[in-house]
C-alpha positions, 0 to 999 in steps of 0.5 A, spaced: 719 871 092 712 870 092 707 872 086 701 876 088 697 871 083 701 865 087 695 863 092 687 862 091 687 866 098 690 873 096 687 872 088 688 879 084 691 881 090 685 884 093 687 882 101 694 886 100 690 892 096 685 892 103 691 891 108 694 897 104 689 901 104 687 899 112 694 901 113 695 908 110 687 909 107 684 909 100 686 916 098 693 914 099 693 907 095 693 908 087 691 902 083 688 904 076 692 902 070 691 910 068 694 912 074 699 908 075 702 910 068 705 917 072 710 913 076 712 908 071 719 911 070 725 917 074 727 921 070 731 915 065 725 916 062 727 911 056 727 904 062 720 903 064 716 899 068 708 900 070 708 897 078 703 894 080 701 899 086 703 906 089 701 907 096 703 915 099 705 914 106 705 921 110 709 918 116 715 914 117 709 909 122 705 909 115 712 907 112 714 902 117 707 899 116 707 898 109 714 895 108 711 890 112 705 888 109 711 887 102 715 883 108 709 880 109 707 877 103 714 877 101 712 883 096 719 887 091 718 894 093 721 901 091 722 907 095 721 914 089 721 921 091 720 927 086 722 921 081 727 926 077 733 920 079 737 919 072 739 912 073 733 909 073 734 908 080 726 909 083 724 904 076 719 899 078 719 892 078 715 888 075 708 886 079 711 890 085 710 895 091 712 903 089 714 907 096 712 914 094 715 919 099 712 926 096 706 927 101 712 927 106 712 935 105 714 938 112 720 942 114 720 939 122 725 943 125 730 949 124 736 949 129 739 955 127 743 956 133 746 949 132 746 950 124 741 944 122 734 942 120 730 937 121 725 934 114 721 929 111 723 925 105 719 930 100 722 936 102 724 939 095 731 941 096 730 948 095 725 949 100 730 948 105 735 954 103 729 958 102 727 957 110 734 960 112 736 964 107 732 970 111 736 968 118 743 968 113 744 959 112 743 956 106 744 949 105 750 947 100 748 941 095 744 944 090 743 939 084 740 942 078 735 938 078 733 943 086 728 947 085 723 940 083 728 933 087 727 932 093 732 931 099 730 923 099 732 923 093 738 926 094 740 922 100 739 915 096 743 917 091 748 922 094 747 928 090 752 933 088 750 941 085 755 945 083 757 948 090 760 940 091 767 943 089 768 947 096 763 943 100 761 936 098 756 932 096 750 930 100 753 925 104 757 930 108 751 935 110 747 929 114 747 929 120 742 922 121 737 920 118 732 915 121 730 909 117 725 904 115 729 898 114 726 893 109 722 888 115 719 895 117 724 896 123 724 904 125 732 905 126 736 912 128 743 912 123 747 919 125 746 923 130 744 931 132 752 932 131 757 931 126 761 925 129 757 919 133 761 914 136 760 905 133 761 904 125 758 910 121 753 906 118 750 913 115 756 914 110 753 907 109 746 909 108 746 915 104 749 914 097 746 906 097 740 907 093 734 904 095 736 898 096 737 898 104 732 901 106 728 909 106 729 915 111 724 918 114 726 923 117 733 927 114 737 933 119 741 937 115 747 941 116 746 948 114 751 953 113 752 961 114 751 965 108 759 967 106 760 975 107 762 975 098 760 972 093 763 973 086 762 970 080 766 969 073 765 967 066 771 966 062 770 964 055 775 959 051 777 957 043 776 950 045 773 946 050 781 943 052 783 950 054 777 951 058 779 943 063 787 947 062 784 953 066 780 949 070 787 945 073 791 952 073 786 954 078 787 948 083 793 947 081 794 955 085 792 953 091 784 956 090 778 952 091 772 956 088 765 954 091 764 951 083 766 951 076 762 949 072 764 949 063 760 949 057 761 947 050 758 950 045 753 946 043 751 948 051 751 955 049 748 955 044 742 950 047 742 955 053 742 962 048 736 959 044 731 958 051 733 963 056 737 968 052 741 970 058 745 975 053 752 973 058 754 967 054 758 969 047 755 964 042 761 964 038 766 962 043 768 954 042 767 952 051 765 957 057 767 956 065 763 959 071 767 961 076 764 962 083 769 963 088 766 966 096 768 967 102 771 973 106 771 981 101 779 980 102 778 973 099 774 974 094 777 980 092 784 977 092 782 971 088 777 974 083 784 977 081 789 971 081 783 966 078 782 972 071 789 972 071 789 964 070 784 964 065 787 970 061 794 966 060 790 960 059 788 963 053 780 966 055 778 971 051 774 974 056 773 975 063 767 977 066 765 979 073 759 979 078 757 980 085 751 983 086 745 978 087 741 979 080 748 979 076 751 972 079 743 970 079 743 971 071 749 967 069 746 961 072 741 960 069 743 958 063 748 952 066 741 951 071 737 951 064 743 946 061 739 940 061 732 942 060 735 946 054 738 940 051 731 937 049 728 944 045 735 941 040 734 934 039 728 930 042 732 926 046 739 926 049 742 920 054 745 923 060 751 919 062 755 921 070 762 918 070 768 922 075 775 923 071 781 926 075 781 934 073 788 933 070 785 928 065 780 933 062 783 936 056 784 928 053 777 925 056 775 931 053 778 929 047 776 922 048 768 924 047 769 928 042 771 923 037 767 919 039 760 923 037 765 923 030 765 916 029 758 914 032 755 920 029 751 922 035 752 930 037 754 930 043 753 936 049 758 937 055 755 941 061 759 939 068 761 940 074 768 941 072 772 943 078 771 936 081 771 933 074 764 929 074 762 930 067 754 929 064 755 928 057 749 928 053 749 924 047 743 927 043 738 922 038 731 921 036 728 915 039 723 915 032 729 912 029 730 903 029 736 902 035 738 909 035 737 908 043 741 902 042 747 906 039 746 910 044 748 907 049 753 903 046 757 910 045 755 911 053 758 905 056 764 907 051 765 914 055 764 910 062 769 906 060 774 912 058 773 915 064 774 909 069 780 907 064 782 915 066 783 913 073 775 916 074 769 913 076 762 911 074 757 916 077 758 922 081 752 924 083 746 921 078 748 913 081 749 906 079 740 905 079 738 901 074 743 904 068 749 902 070 749 896 075 752 892 068 757 897 067 760 895 076 765 890 073 769 894 069 771 898 076 769 893 081 773 886 081 768 879 084 771 881 091 769 887 091 762 887 089 761 880 094 764 885 099 759 889 098 753 885 097 754 882 103 753 889 107 747 889 102 744 882 106 745 885 112 740 891 112 735 886 106 735 880 107 729 878 102 732 882 097 726 886 097 729 893 096 730 896 091 731 889 087 735 889 081 739 897 083 745 898 083 749 891 083 750 887 076 745 881 075 745 875 069 737 877 068 738 884 069 743 886 064 740 882 059 733 885 059 735 892 059 735 893 052 727 889 052 725 895 057 726 900 051 724 895 045 718 892 049 711 896 044 707 894 051 708 896 058 707 889 060 702 889 065 702 889 073 700 882 075 696 884 081 691 886 077 
């Protein structure tokens, strides 16, 4: 791989910078060191690396040109959207280029008759629903960060959200993508209809975490707004009882639009900040259940879910059918991650998945891990599909605290995998969990995945060091936090 300073003819990177400026315009190239600090990390702020250069394209053609320049000079590059990712997937690489799609924020086409919308990758998730809600439609995938996260990042990480239990994650709502591959070629994967002939390359691309190329246009499937919606809030003495209620609801054949659990620590954190007035502070856990569909279906399931929660020990069940009260019940859950920042200087969030039947067991083990490690762990998660989001609370000012918290996070992931689950449900592997991939996959599995990556990305320039374990990445990961100073980019 070419170092930006390795050639006398390219000394100080000026020819490279000029190439980007000529192709994209000077206002689309960020090179000042103080401005580059904005892009040194994503939502996983513990890992930081200043990029050598940031470029801000507006069109597919400009993205392709930027990638071709990187390919010509053999420069590693990373794609970044809104920077809300929680796995270090958009963490820049040393001496590399960051290609930011934030300016590509146009909704290109709205086709209500065929229930699809075409957007650029910088479009914010919630904008899609806002655009079509007046006509009685919505976009189902709804990460908690949906008011700030972008569709391009959702595609890269295959994001989920509250409604993924019934409606699936991002890949279930993407019909097609226009992609700039790592050599600068422009290709179309998928199409305008749900099923296309040939290999499902679009399915390979969604969730590939920026290692196979950059999505520059995305065709999304939108859904009709349900006839009726009801949200139930059940409170329990213990989080284990709430987990048993989840298993009971699914076993009864009821598939809610979403089911979320918050423990006592999370309940009090959000009430301190959001003050919904709906969450009982003395509850060991609350369970939020959203039911949707035909009026008669929702009414019937409301009664069944209430009965199941009571049988599993619910102290009370509150129901809301009007939009204002439903929003109030969900408000705390949507603000849970932000609220955690008010009860601890820092937190480290994990993203493991377990079978629903293992909820009570694994949550009990996480509680024991919290006690043995001395670190409080707040639990707030997508209970319906077993996607856990334990937040390990700590203070980075305490020497060695982050290294200890990382070990707690690793232990949580080990518990998930041993329970028959997964390392990630929606946040991705990125730079955070790539070292743990061998816990879930054998050497042949990983080699096969690398063959796919190599077919798209033979030079390894697209988001290098992410997703898959490498000795260098695993050995240096802790040093990213320990380093007193972020390394300066060699381009300058």
